[in-house]
Residue frames as qw, qx, qy, qz and C-alpha x, y, z in Angstrom:
[[0.040, 0.891, 0.451, 0.040, 0.01, 0.05, -0.03],
 [0.417, 0.458, -0.015, 0.785, 1.43, 3.44, -1.00],
 [0.190, -0.180, -0.422, 0.868, 1.73, 6.37, 1.31],
 [0.312, -0.075, -0.201, -0.926, -1.18, 8.07, -0.40],
 [0.615, -0.247, -0.654, -0.365, -3.37, 5.00, -0.01],
 [0.464, -0.252, -0.700, 0.481, -2.53, 4.69, 3.65],
 [0.007, 0.086, 0.205, -0.975, -3.38, 8.39, 4.28],
 [0.493, -0.090, -0.393, -0.771, -6.77, 7.94, 2.40],
 [0.586, -0.245, -0.772, -0.029, -7.57, 4.79, 4.30],
 [0.227, -0.216, -0.555, 0.771, -7.12, 6.71, 7.65],
 [0.217, 0.068, 0.000, -0.974, -9.39, 9.38, 6.39],
 [0.548, -0.177, -0.638, -0.512, -12.06, 6.91, 5.18],
 [0.473, -0.308, -0.771, 0.296, -12.12, 5.39, 8.67],
 [0.062, -0.238, -0.377, 0.893, -12.60, 8.78, 10.22],
 [0.405, -0.012, -0.316, -0.858, -15.53, 9.70, 7.73],
 [0.612, -0.170, -0.693, -0.340, -17.05, 6.37, 8.38],
 [0.562, -0.641, 0.174, -0.492, -16.82, 6.71, 12.19],
 [0.953, -0.124, -0.245, 0.129, -14.48, 3.76, 12.69],
 [0.598, 0.011, -0.243, 0.764, -11.67, 6.04, 13.87],
 [0.193, -0.830, -0.427, 0.302, -12.15, 9.04, 16.16],
 [0.041, 0.956, -0.125, -0.262, -9.35, 11.35, 14.93],
 [0.655, 0.667, -0.310, 0.173, -6.19, 11.63, 12.92],
 [0.825, -0.107, -0.256, 0.493, -2.88, 10.48, 14.30],
 [0.345, -0.848, -0.042, 0.401, -0.95, 13.06, 16.45],
 [0.200, -0.657, 0.385, 0.617, 1.10, 15.57, 14.31],
 [0.650, 0.395, 0.628, 0.164, -0.48, 14.13, 11.14],
 [0.402, 0.834, 0.301, 0.230, -0.72, 17.52, 9.44],
 [0.397, -0.811, 0.139, 0.408, 2.45, 19.18, 10.64],
 [0.314, -0.514, 0.544, 0.584, 4.95, 20.68, 8.24],
 [0.317, 0.402, -0.584, -0.630, 5.53, 19.93, 4.53],
 [0.100, -0.055, -0.986, -0.124, 4.36, 16.38, 4.98],
 [0.221, 0.476, 0.664, -0.532, 1.16, 17.57, 6.52],
 [0.328, 0.536, -0.147, -0.764, 0.61, 19.62, 3.48],
 [0.262, 0.226, -0.829, -0.440, 1.01, 16.68, 1.20],
 [0.023, 0.256, 0.937, -0.237, -1.37, 14.66, 3.35],
 [0.264, 0.539, 0.396, -0.695, -3.92, 17.39, 3.31],
 [0.372, 0.439, -0.455, -0.680, -3.67, 17.64, -0.49],
 [0.101, -0.013, -0.977, -0.187, -4.25, 13.88, -0.78],
 [0.073, 0.437, 0.817, -0.368, -7.37, 14.09, 1.28],
 [0.292, 0.536, 0.095, -0.786, -8.76, 17.23, -0.36],
 [0.335, 0.307, -0.653, -0.606, -8.48, 15.69, -3.83],
 [0.131, -0.107, -0.986, -0.007, -9.96, 12.44, -2.55],
 [0.175, 0.467, 0.625, -0.601, -12.86, 14.10, -0.73],
 [0.361, 0.526, -0.082, -0.766, -13.80, 16.34, -3.85],
 [0.417, 0.378, -0.641, -0.522, -13.18, 14.04, -6.76],
 [0.349, 0.005, -0.933, -0.090, -13.96, 10.56, -5.36],
 [0.052, -0.283, -0.806, 0.517, -15.97, 10.87, -2.18],
 [0.281, 0.561, 0.333, -0.704, -18.23, 13.69, -3.34],
 [0.544, 0.409, 0.658, 0.321, -17.75, 13.08, -7.14],
 [0.164, 0.906, 0.109, -0.374, -17.23, 16.75, -8.03],
 [0.763, 0.481, 0.134, 0.411, -15.52, 17.31, -11.37],
 [0.538, -0.269, -0.072, 0.796, -12.35, 19.36, -11.07],
 [0.154, 0.294, 0.302, 0.893, -13.73, 22.08, -13.37],
 [0.389, -0.681, -0.446, -0.432, -16.77, 22.43, -11.16],
 [0.569, -0.253, -0.514, 0.590, -14.84, 23.06, -8.00],
 [0.088, 0.063, -0.159, 0.981, -15.15, 26.82, -7.89],
 [0.477, -0.294, -0.308, -0.769, -18.97, 26.65, -8.32],
 [0.774, -0.355, -0.440, -0.286, -19.68, 23.70, -6.03],
 [0.676, -0.182, -0.511, 0.499, -17.04, 23.66, -3.27],
 [0.240, -0.831, 0.033, -0.500, -17.56, 26.08, -0.35],
 [0.057, -0.551, 0.682, -0.478, -15.98, 26.25, 3.12],
 [0.773, -0.168, 0.332, -0.514, -18.70, 23.91, 4.50],
 [0.892, 0.314, -0.286, -0.158, -17.74, 21.34, 1.92],
 [0.538, 0.376, -0.639, 0.401, -14.29, 20.78, 3.49],
 [0.214, -0.411, 0.562, -0.685, -15.11, 21.76, 7.17],
 [0.824, -0.129, 0.174, -0.524, -18.09, 19.37, 7.38],
 [0.950, 0.191, -0.248, 0.009, -15.81, 16.59, 6.26],
 [0.785, -0.569, 0.017, 0.245, -13.29, 16.93, 9.12],
 [0.706, 0.336, 0.014, 0.623, -10.59, 19.00, 7.34],
 [0.124, -0.938, -0.032, -0.322, -10.86, 22.21, 9.28],
 [0.700, -0.670, 0.204, 0.143, -8.54, 21.15, 12.08],
 [0.800, 0.087, 0.291, 0.517, -5.96, 20.05, 9.47],
 [0.309, 0.780, 0.186, 0.512, -6.18, 23.49, 7.83],
 [0.377, -0.908, 0.062, -0.169, -5.66, 25.24, 11.22],
 [0.832, -0.381, 0.189, 0.356, -2.52, 23.28, 11.87],
 [0.617, 0.285, 0.279, 0.679, -1.09, 24.86, 8.72],
 [0.158, -0.422, -0.164, 0.877, -2.29, 28.23, 9.79],
 [0.039, -0.247, -0.574, -0.780, -4.91, 28.50, 6.92],
 [0.243, 0.267, 0.535, -0.764, -8.07, 30.30, 7.91],
 [0.635, 0.428, 0.046, -0.642, -10.11, 29.97, 4.66],
 [0.858, 0.146, 0.490, -0.049, -10.94, 27.02, 2.45],
 [0.610, 0.783, -0.120, -0.018, -9.40, 28.50, -0.68],
 [0.090, -0.738, 0.665, -0.062, -5.93, 28.10, 0.85],
 [0.672, -0.126, 0.722, -0.103, -6.72, 24.36, 1.31],
 [0.764, 0.583, 0.270, -0.061, -7.88, 24.12, -2.47],
 [0.264, 0.887, -0.380, -0.005, -4.66, 25.97, -3.58],
 [0.337, -0.560, 0.755, -0.051, -2.61, 23.52, -1.70],
 [0.711, 0.108, 0.693, -0.043, -4.31, 20.55, -3.44],
 [0.610, 0.630, 0.413, 0.244, -4.63, 22.17, -6.88],
 [0.363, -0.532, 0.109, 0.757, -1.65, 24.68, -7.07],
 [0.033, -0.350, 0.382, 0.854, -2.26, 27.43, -9.63],
 [0.106, 0.311, 0.881, 0.339, -5.33, 25.80, -10.95],
 [0.080, -0.780, -0.585, -0.209, -7.89, 28.39, -9.73],
 [0.151, 0.371, -0.179, 0.899, -8.18, 32.05, -8.77],
 [0.020, -0.253, -0.745, 0.617, -9.90, 32.99, -5.51],
 [0.393, 0.274, 0.119, -0.870, -12.51, 35.16, -7.16],
 [0.392, 0.057, -0.775, -0.492, -13.63, 32.24, -9.33],
 [0.181, -0.220, -0.914, 0.290, -15.25, 30.77, -6.24],
 [0.291, -0.686, -0.483, -0.460, -18.83, 31.59, -5.30],
 [0.597, -0.791, -0.122, 0.057, -17.64, 32.11, -1.71],
 [0.480, 0.581, -0.334, 0.566, -14.50, 34.26, -1.25],
 [0.479, -0.245, -0.576, 0.615, -12.71, 34.81, 2.11],
 [0.170, -0.887, -0.408, 0.135, -14.26, 37.42, 4.35],
 [0.146, -0.907, 0.093, 0.384, -13.21, 40.93, 3.53],
 [0.731, 0.049, 0.429, 0.529, -11.34, 39.71, 0.45],
 [0.349, 0.640, 0.339, 0.595, -12.31, 42.83, -1.47],
 [0.333, -0.924, -0.187, 0.003, -11.93, 45.30, 1.50],
 [0.493, -0.733, 0.181, 0.432, -9.16, 47.71, 2.24],
 [0.148, 0.768, -0.446, -0.436, -6.26, 48.74, 0.17],
 [0.213, -0.266, 0.913, 0.223, -5.25, 45.15, -0.65],
 [0.446, 0.432, 0.761, -0.191, -8.78, 44.30, -1.50],
 [0.349, 0.813, 0.025, -0.465, -9.03, 47.30, -3.82],
 [0.013, -0.611, 0.698, 0.374, -5.94, 46.18, -5.63],
 [0.340, 0.061, 0.936, 0.073, -7.26, 42.68, -6.08],
 [0.464, 0.671, 0.488, -0.310, -10.66, 44.03, -7.38],
 [0.291, 0.813, -0.233, -0.447, -8.83, 46.22, -10.00],
 [0.089, -0.426, 0.847, 0.305, -6.74, 43.31, -11.16],
 [0.402, 0.285, 0.866, -0.083, -9.67, 40.99, -11.47],
 [0.444, 0.744, 0.319, -0.384, -11.89, 43.41, -13.33],
 [0.200, 0.735, -0.457, -0.460, -9.10, 44.33, -15.73],
 [0.184, -0.231, 0.930, 0.217, -8.37, 40.74, -16.32],
 [0.444, 0.442, 0.763, -0.160, -12.09, 39.85, -16.96],
 [0.349, 0.823, 0.082, -0.441, -12.46, 42.84, -19.41],
 [0.180, 0.749, -0.525, -0.362, -9.24, 42.59, -21.28],
 [0.063, -0.333, 0.934, 0.110, -8.32, 38.87, -21.17],
 [0.298, 0.224, 0.919, -0.125, -11.55, 36.83, -20.76],
 [0.420, 0.698, 0.499, -0.297, -14.24, 39.07, -22.34],
 [0.467, 0.176, 0.445, 0.743, -12.00, 40.84, -24.94],
 [0.115, 0.872, 0.439, -0.182, -14.00, 44.02, -24.54],
 [0.411, 0.500, 0.105, 0.755, -13.07, 47.20, -26.66],
 [0.136, -0.081, -0.315, 0.936, -12.74, 50.57, -25.11],
 [0.373, -0.145, -0.245, -0.883, -16.19, 51.55, -26.61],
 [0.625, -0.262, -0.663, -0.319, -17.90, 48.46, -25.29],
 [0.327, 0.045, -0.682, 0.653, -16.98, 48.93, -21.66],
 [0.235, 0.044, 0.375, -0.896, -19.60, 51.32, -20.57],
 [0.642, 0.048, -0.427, -0.635, -22.21, 49.34, -22.68],
 [0.758, -0.043, -0.647, -0.070, -21.51, 45.94, -21.12],
 [0.327, 0.071, -0.711, 0.619, -20.39, 46.65, -17.60],
 [0.504, -0.428, -0.089, -0.744, -23.42, 46.57, -15.39],
 [0.634, -0.341, 0.517, -0.462, -24.94, 44.62, -12.44],
 [0.959, 0.190, 0.042, -0.207, -25.43, 41.57, -14.61],
 [0.548, 0.626, -0.511, 0.218, -21.71, 41.47, -15.60],
 [0.103, -0.520, 0.692, -0.490, -20.64, 41.22, -12.05],
 [0.808, -0.092, 0.362, -0.456, -23.33, 38.61, -11.17],
 [0.899, 0.379, -0.160, -0.153, -22.52, 36.42, -14.17],
 [0.584, 0.511, -0.523, 0.352, -18.74, 36.42, -13.36],
 [0.743, -0.416, -0.453, 0.265, -19.13, 35.84, -9.52],
 [0.429, 0.162, -0.213, 0.863, -17.90, 39.26, -8.73],
 [0.338, -0.775, -0.425, -0.323, -20.80, 40.67, -6.73],
 [0.638, -0.568, -0.197, 0.482, -18.37, 41.28, -3.80],
 [0.422, 0.035, 0.192, 0.885, -16.53, 43.75, -5.93],
 [0.058, -0.585, -0.480, -0.651, -19.60, 45.43, -7.02],
 [0.495, -0.765, -0.412, -0.024, -20.75, 45.87, -3.46],
 [0.630, -0.399, -0.126, 0.655, -17.50, 47.17, -2.40],
 [0.195, 0.044, 0.241, 0.950, -17.77, 50.12, -4.87],
 [0.276, 0.296, 0.303, -0.863, -21.24, 51.15, -3.86],
 [0.540, 0.455, 0.708, 0.004, -23.07, 49.03, -6.43],
 [0.289, 0.854, -0.070, -0.426, -21.86, 51.53, -9.02],
 [0.860, 0.333, 0.241, 0.304, -20.45, 50.22, -12.41],
 [0.323, 0.879, -0.101, 0.337, -18.82, 53.55, -13.05],
 [0.449, -0.797, 0.376, -0.149, -16.94, 53.60, -9.71],
 [0.890, -0.118, 0.399, 0.186, -15.58, 50.20, -10.46],
 [0.737, 0.515, 0.211, 0.383, -14.39, 51.10, -13.92],
 [0.030, 0.952, -0.142, 0.271, -13.06, 54.50, -12.82],
 [0.607, -0.664, 0.436, 0.027, -10.84, 52.67, -10.42],
 [0.822, 0.053, 0.459, 0.333, -9.55, 50.37, -13.14],
 [0.489, 0.415, 0.327, 0.694, -9.29, 53.02, -15.81],
 [0.184, -0.655, -0.326, 0.656, -9.06, 56.41, -14.01],
 [0.094, 0.633, -0.091, -0.763, -10.51, 59.31, -15.99],
 [0.109, -0.017, 0.800, 0.590, -11.17, 57.25, -19.17],
 [0.137, -0.485, -0.773, -0.386, -14.99, 57.42, -18.81],
 [0.202, -0.227, 0.217, -0.928, -17.67, 59.71, -17.49],
 [0.286, 0.101, 0.807, -0.507, -20.48, 58.59, -15.17],
 [0.584, 0.442, 0.209, -0.647, -23.26, 59.35, -17.73],
 [0.390, 0.420, -0.722, -0.387, -21.76, 56.93, -20.26],
 [0.054, -0.017, -0.986, 0.155, -23.02, 54.03, -18.08],
 [0.394, -0.458, -0.636, -0.479, -26.66, 52.86, -17.89],
 [0.587, -0.698, -0.401, 0.087, -26.46, 53.17, -14.16],
 [0.204, 0.688, -0.273, 0.641, -24.92, 56.36, -12.61],
 [0.279, -0.031, -0.715, 0.640, -23.82, 56.68, -8.94],
 [0.212, -0.680, -0.690, 0.129, -26.67, 57.24, -6.53],
 [0.124, -0.863, -0.248, 0.421, -27.96, 60.85, -6.43],
 [0.463, -0.045, 0.375, 0.802, -25.75, 61.79, -9.46],
 [0.109, 0.514, 0.537, 0.660, -28.62, 63.45, -11.17],
 [0.323, -0.863, -0.383, 0.062, -29.65, 65.53, -8.19],
 [0.510, -0.496, 0.090, 0.697, -26.28, 67.44, -8.31],
 [0.360, 0.886, 0.110, -0.270, -26.53, 70.61, -10.39],
 [0.085, -0.722, 0.585, 0.360, -22.84, 70.45, -11.29],
 [0.458, -0.027, 0.864, 0.207, -23.27, 66.84, -12.57],
 [0.502, 0.683, 0.520, -0.102, -26.33, 67.88, -14.66],
 [0.236, 0.914, -0.150, -0.294, -24.45, 70.85, -16.19],
 [0.250, -0.527, 0.746, 0.322, -21.34, 68.86, -16.97],
 [0.472, 0.191, 0.845, 0.164, -23.31, 66.10, -18.62],
 [0.441, 0.788, 0.411, -0.126, -25.65, 68.42, -20.64],
 [0.081, 0.868, -0.305, -0.383, -22.77, 70.60, -21.84],
 [0.309, -0.330, 0.842, 0.294, -21.00, 67.58, -22.98],
 [0.472, 0.401, 0.785, 0.005, -24.15, 66.20, -24.62],
 [0.332, 0.873, 0.250, -0.257, -25.13, 69.41, -26.36],
 [0.142, 0.897, -0.320, -0.271, -21.75, 70.66, -27.59],
 [0.169, -0.482, 0.835, 0.204, -19.64, 67.51, -27.92],
 [0.415, 0.161, 0.895, 0.021, -22.07, 64.69, -28.70],
 [0.437, 0.717, 0.541, -0.037, -24.78, 66.62, -30.69],
 [0.512, 0.115, 0.306, 0.794, -22.39, 69.28, -31.96],
 [0.020, 0.927, 0.356, 0.119, -24.51, 72.45, -31.23],
 [0.492, 0.390, -0.137, 0.766, -22.51, 75.57, -31.45],
 [0.105, -0.272, 0.288, -0.912, -24.45, 77.49, -28.75],
 [0.191, 0.279, 0.774, -0.535, -27.29, 77.31, -26.18],
 [0.466, 0.429, 0.006, -0.774, -29.46, 79.19, -28.75],
 [0.491, 0.260, -0.708, -0.436, -29.00, 76.47, -31.36],
 [0.133, -0.079, -0.964, 0.218, -29.59, 73.73, -28.74],
 [0.301, 0.304, 0.503, -0.751, -32.81, 75.51, -27.72],
 [0.553, 0.398, -0.206, -0.702, -34.13, 75.37, -31.22],
 [0.594, 0.326, -0.685, -0.267, -32.94, 71.83, -32.29],
 [0.051, -0.187, 0.927, -0.321, -32.76, 69.66, -29.21],
 [0.716, -0.166, -0.358, -0.576, -35.50, 66.99, -29.27],
 [0.764, -0.385, 0.384, -0.347, -36.67, 64.42, -26.64],
 [0.979, 0.204, -0.003, -0.026, -35.57, 61.55, -28.88],
 [0.382, 0.724, -0.474, 0.325, -32.04, 62.79, -28.66],
 [0.405, -0.534, 0.619, -0.409, -31.88, 61.62, -25.02],
 [0.931, 0.022, 0.280, -0.232, -33.22, 58.17, -25.95],
 [0.802, 0.554, -0.190, 0.117, -30.82, 57.67, -28.89],
 [0.353, 0.591, -0.551, 0.471, -27.75, 58.51, -26.70],
 [0.684, -0.254, -0.656, 0.193, -28.75, 56.60, -23.58],
 [0.093, 0.129, -0.396, 0.904, -29.35, 59.62, -21.38],
 [0.451, -0.538, -0.533, -0.472, -32.94, 58.74, -20.49],
 [0.575, -0.468, -0.550, 0.385, -32.01, 58.64, -16.81],
 [0.191, -0.099, -0.088, 0.973, -30.88, 62.35, -16.91],
 [0.260, -0.286, -0.362, -0.848, -34.06, 63.35, -18.64],
 [0.593, -0.463, -0.638, -0.165, -36.20, 61.34, -16.20],
 [0.615, -0.489, -0.456, 0.417, -34.55, 62.03, -12.87],
 [0.315, -0.214, -0.071, 0.922, -33.42, 65.63, -13.46],
 [0.180, 0.072, -0.260, -0.946, -36.25, 66.85, -15.65],
 [0.498, 0.232, 0.660, -0.512, -39.18, 64.46, -14.97],
 [0.467, 0.285, 0.758, 0.356, -39.28, 63.58, -18.67],
 [0.189, 0.895, 0.343, -0.212, -40.44, 67.11, -19.46],
 [0.607, 0.340, 0.210, 0.687, -38.69, 68.78, -22.41],
 [0.018, -0.891, -0.084, -0.447, -39.98, 72.26, -21.35],
 [0.620, -0.764, 0.107, 0.144, -37.90, 71.81, -18.12],
 [0.776, -0.025, 0.272, 0.568, -34.87, 71.03, -20.19],
 [0.334, 0.669, 0.257, 0.613, -35.48, 74.08, -22.40],
 [0.367, -0.913, -0.091, -0.154, -35.95, 76.15, -19.23],
 [0.764, -0.461, 0.195, 0.407, -32.51, 74.92, -17.99],
 [0.630, 0.241, 0.310, 0.670, -30.89, 75.85, -21.29],
 [0.038, 0.869, 0.214, 0.445, -32.49, 79.34, -21.21],
 [0.540, -0.838, 0.035, 0.073, -30.99, 79.88, -17.74],
 [0.748, -0.197, 0.282, 0.567, -27.55, 78.82, -18.94],
 [0.429, 0.566, 0.356, 0.607, -27.87, 81.19, -21.86],
 [0.166, -0.939, -0.143, -0.266, -28.86, 84.10, -19.74],
 [0.692, -0.641, 0.148, 0.297, -26.05, 83.46, -17.28],
 [0.697, 0.017, 0.320, 0.642, -23.49, 83.27, -20.11],
 [0.228, 0.772, 0.291, 0.518, -24.94, 86.51, -21.61],
 [0.361, -0.929, -0.020, -0.080, -24.56, 88.39, -18.38],
 [0.747, -0.449, 0.226, 0.435, -21.06, 87.06, -17.89]]
């Protein structure tokens, strides 16, 4: 019987209730890491029948802890189950691929750096998004589909705040379908957005021209319905009133 077979036999006896505990010092040092790797692979692949490619989706902390592997992890000084998985499958998975990431994994300065690294990887390497596609495709569903809700929550549930951390200054909040909370209640945000919309996007030369030519459909075509709805109650006469006020202010200046 090989060393691996002996280790697994002891584990089988523990799982079946024929043995109370592992031998003393069983999981100490490098040998302990090797033994724990044997048992982790056996538990997941043979005892539970989980395919290796399904491990991030199906394996959680309880999967290992409920099968007597928590004390072994503690001997090695590991507090989360992903360290146990990494020991058994080195380099095979990334922590963010798991449905359950370690507590506070996305928090603090280190968590922020991890989040930026992960989002950039997902956008550029996995999804192959172009610069133009990013504000169109990065939304709540993107983070949910890729198991990154923890990142989304850490940035106030704002796609723009996440992307601005990854690509500082490359995008404006209004380019996204969901702007930060209360963004359209801020007069400065409204002016910044409308000035960009009128003069850069639509190409009007002045507020007078915008007053004559701007149509409601322009907001729908350029995905600025949120601005029209939340700042102007979907009323074009309120938009026109805002433009007149800017024109009067500019005239006085």
